[in-house]
N, C-alpha and C positions, 0 to 999 in steps of 0.2 A: 608830444602829448598823445597818450593812447587813444585809439579810436573808440567812439561810443558803440555799444552793442545795439541790438534791435530795441524797439520801443517797449516791448513786454519785459525784457530783461532790465532795461533802465528803470522802469516803474518799480520792479521788484527790488532792485538795489537801493533805490531812493527810499522805498517804504521800510526796508529793514534798517537802514541807517537812521531814519527819523524815529522809528519805534525805539531803537536802542538809546538814542539821545534823550527822548522824552522819558523813558524808563529810568535812566540814570539821574536825570534832574529830579524826578519824583522820589527816587531812592534817597538822594541827598536830603530832600525835604523831610521825608519820613524819619530819617536818622536824627535830624535836628529835633524832631518831635518825640524822640526816644522810642519810636515804634520798632526800629531796626537796632539790634544790639551788636556788641562786639566791634570789630573793625569794619570800615567801609572804604573801599578803593574804587573810585569812579574812573571810567574810561571816556569821559566827555572830550571829544576832539580826535579820538582814535578810531572812529566808526568805519572809516574807509579801509583801514588795515584789517579790521575784523571781518567786515562784510565782503571785501574783495577776496579774502582768503577762503571763507566758507562757501562762497558762491560757486567755486569751481571744484569743490570736493564732491565725491560720490557719497551716497547714503552709507555704503559699507566702509568708508574711510573713518579713521579715528582722529579725534582732536584732543589735545591736552594743552592746558594753558597755565597761567600763574594764579595769583590771588585777585587779579583785576579782570574777572571773566563773566560778569552778568551778561554782557552783550554777546560774548562768544556762545554762551548756551542758547540765548534767544536766536541768534543767527543760525545756529545748528538745528533749531526746530523745537526747543523747549518752550512751553507756554509761559509767557511773561507772568501770569498769575502764580505759577508754581515757583518761579524764581523770587517773586515778591514775598510769597509765603515763607520761603526759606530765610529771607532776610528778617522776617518777623519772628522766626523761630517757631513756626507752626507746623502741625502734623502733615499738612498738604504740601509742604515744601519739597524740593527735589531730594533732600536728604532727611525728610521727616522732621525738619526743624532742628536737626542736631549739627549741621555743618555751618550754617550761616553764610555770610557774604563770601568768605574766602574758600569755601568748600562746596561750590555748586557742582552737582554731578548728575549726569543723565545717561545711564547705560543704554537705554533704548535708542537714543540718537547718537550713540557712540561718542559722547562727550565725556572724557575721562577725568574731568576736573579742571578747575579749581584746585590749585595746589599751593599751600602756604609757605613752603620752604624755597627760598631763592635758589634757583638752579636744580632743585630737587626733582622737578618734572622731567629733566633731560634723560637721566638713565631709565626712568619709567617708560618714556617714549621709545627708547631703544628696546626695552623689554617687550612692549606691546608689538612693535614691528617684528621682533624675533618670533613672537607667538604667532603672528600672521604667517610667517614663513613655515613654521612647524605645521600649522593647520592647512597650509596650501591655499590660503585666502588671497584674493587679488585686491588686497586692501593696502592703502598707504596710511601711515601715521604722520600726522602733521603736528609738530611741536612748536608752540609759540612761547617766547620768553623775552624778558626785558634786557636792556643793555647791561645792567649790573650783573646779571647771571653769567655773562660771557667771561667774567673774571674768576668764576668758581672752578674748583677742581673737577666737579661733575661735568663741566662743559668739555674739557679736553679729553677726559676719559670716555665720554659718550661719543665724541667725534671720532676718536680712534677706533672704537668698536664698531660704530656704524659703517665706517669705510672698510674696515678689515673684514667684516662679515657681510658686506654688501646688503645692508638692510633696506627695506622699502620705507624709508623715513625721510621726511622733509622738514628742515629747520627754518624758522622765521624769527628773527630777533626784532621785536618792536622797540626800536630805538627812539624813545621820547626825550632823549638828551639828558635825562637825570636818573641816577640810581638813588631812589629816595630823594635826598636833597643835595646829592653830589653830582656835579656836571660830568659829562662823559670824558672830557679832556683831563679831569682831575682824578678819575678812577680807572682809566684805561690807557696804558702807554701806547697802544695801537688804537687810534680813534676810528680807523676804517674797520669797523667790526666785521664786514664781509670777508676780510682777509684772515680772520683769527682761526679759521679751521683749515686753511690751505696746507699747513704743515702736516696735517693728518689725512690728506688726500681728498678733502671736501672743498670744491670750488665755491666761491661766493660772488654775490652781485648786490648792488645797491639800487633801490627804487624809491620813488616818491610815495610814501605811505599815506599822504593826504589825497591821493588820486585813486579812487576806487578802481578805475579801469587799468591803471598801471599795475596795481596790486594783483588784479585778476590775471593779467598777462604773465607777470613774473611767477606767481604761485602756480598757475596752470602748467607752466613749463617745468617747474621744480617737481610737481607731483607726477608729471609724465615721465620724467627721468627716473624717479623713484619706483614707479609702477612698472614701466616697460624695460628699463635697463638696470634696475637695482643700483642706481647711482645717487647717493645722498648729496644734497646741495644745501647751501646756507644763503638765505635772502635777508638782507638788512633793509627794513622799511623805516624811513624817516617819518616819524609822526610826532604828535605833541598832545599832552594832556592839559586841558585848560583849567582843571582844578588841581588841588594839591595832591601829594603822594597818597594821602588818606584824608578822611574827613577831619582829622585832628592836626593837619599840617598847617603851620602858620605862614609858610611860603616866604621865608626871609632870605632865601638863597637865589631868588631871581627877581628881576625888575619888572614892574608893571608894563613898561614899554615893550618888553620882549613878548609877554603874553598877548598884548594887543596886536603886535605884528603877526603872530601866528594865527590870531583870530581872523585876520584878513584872508587867511588861506583855509578857512573853515571847509572841511571836506563835504559837508552836506549842502551848504549854500552854494559852493562852487559848482558842485555836480548838478544841482537843481537849475542854476542859472545857465549852465552850458546846455542842458537838455532842452530848455525852453528856447534859447538862442538858436540852436541847431534844428528846431522844429520837431524834435523827437517826442517831447512831452509838452503839454499846454499848462498854463497857469492854473486852470481848473483841476487838473490831475495832481499838480503839486500840492494844492490846498486840500484836495481829497485825502492825500497821503497823510498830511498833518492832522486832519480831523480824525481819521481812523486811529492814528497812534494815540491821540489824546483820549479817545473813548476806550481803547484797549488798556491803557495804563490806569485810567480811573477804575475800570472794572477789576484790574489786578489788585489794586489797593483794597477795594471792597471785599474781594475774595480772601485776601490775606487777613483782613480784620475779622472776617467771619470764621476763619479756620481756627479750631481749638488748639490750645497749647498741649504738648505731649503730657500724658498723665504721669504723675510722679512714680508710679509703680512700673513704668517702662524704662526707668533710668538705666538698667543694666541689659536692656535688649539691644540686639544688633551689634554686640561686641564680638570681636574676633577671638575665638577660643579654639585652641587645639584640642582635639578629642583624644589623641594618642597618649598612652601612658608614658611614652618616652619624652614628652614635652616637659620642660622645666619652666615654670612661670616666674620663679625667683630662685636665686642661688645664695645659700648661706655659706660664707667663707670665714666663719669665726674659728675654724680649726684647720689643722693640716689636711683634713679630708672634707672638701666642699660637698654639700648635699643640697637636695631640693628644699628650698625655703618653705614651700607650702606643706611639706610632709615632716613636721618636727617629730612625729611619732616614730619615724624611721631613721632618725639621725644616728650617726656612728657613736659608739660609746665615748670616744675621746671628745667629741663635740658636746655631748651631754655633760660630761664631767667638767669641761671648761665652763659651760653655762652655769652649772650648779655652783662651781667654785666662785664664779663671779657674783652670783646672787648671794652666796653666803658672805662674801667679803663686803658687799654693798650693805648688808644688813647688820654688820658687826663693826662698829666704829673703832674698837680697841683690839689689840692683839696683832700678831704677824699675819701678813697676807699669805693665803694658801698657795702652795706651788704644786699644781696638778701633775706636772711632769715627774715630780719626786714623790708626792704624797697622795696622788689621786687614786681612785678606785681601780683604774686600769692596771696599775702595778701591784697594789696591795690587796686588791679585792674589796668587795663591799662588806667589810668585817664589822660586826657589832662593836660599838665602843670606840671605833676609829676616831670619830669626831672628838670624843672625850680625851683620847690619848693626845690628839693634836693640841687641845686646850691646855692639858697639863704640861706637855713638853715644849710648849711654844716658846717660853722665855729662855729655856735651856738651849733650844735649837738656835734661837736668834743670837745668843751669846756665843755659841760655837761658830756661827757664821761670821761674827765680827772678829773673832780671834783668827780665823783663817784668812780674812782679808788683811788684817794687820801684819800677820806673819808674811 
């Protein structure tokens, strides 16, 4: 068992874990009240992995997570009231109410998301680390992802580039034993996830993700190697979520007894009990931590409720738009000459003729279908009376074509 740090650090670790737990419980309650929209993924039970990791990061370091990251943002320094406002879809949220639960983001605290695609955050983490190298920053990028993401193609590609380029990045897989509703032994041929990057030159290690002190030690060493030696490593933290994959999860894939067994290893209660037994903290301080968390979460809900919804006329604000004239927002491939879909006024002649021929055919139930390759304006020119000639000669032309086929 990892050694307890000093009393001040223990107090801070416990306070952060309790705050995250209480926030998550309230978020689930507000979701049931239809205050929070979209999807909701709670990390109740995973607090030691979250806080143990963030507690040894520097302010200049970057953190990127998955879609279960309310606690990650709070642990990184984001105000709980802004996270709650984001869940409520309000303007004072971390993303102005436009991201919701799965897209918490706080650039100021270098929390790069909340990322909704399984494994999609991995190459982004490598990119952030590469950017740090380019800019000469002494920053490490910490990438946290779930066990299911270790099966994605993004995982192996990222591990390969991270090792090849010696990027200042550290990977931590939060193994809560289930990829949504599929147990790890059913979704991964190699169940020791710490070994899954060894073939790409990234060593791994397993730790107890329910022990905040063990997580601190393991992550601190991984960050040191990334920062000082440019050696990426992979840490597998065994943890457990006491709630379902999402708020809509019926949890038919695991037994109640299993959940109860893991509840006996509750990372908060275990740490609080150990701090008291070792004389590092007193019962009064533990209760003080709980009272403060309750007050802060209550205030966060009041703040979110009071925050206005985004005005309808801001719907198209904050969209990523390329200003260069070279950018194509859409591609029209309805002709042999693809063109910019948003600039129909500049489409090639052949594309225009095909479009007009299609429109003419759609509006004329009887008669032969025009063949732009043979009869279009591109070959015959835009001659007056051409349409009439086609009308008059349509039956004769069709008869000729039938004779050619029969011969």
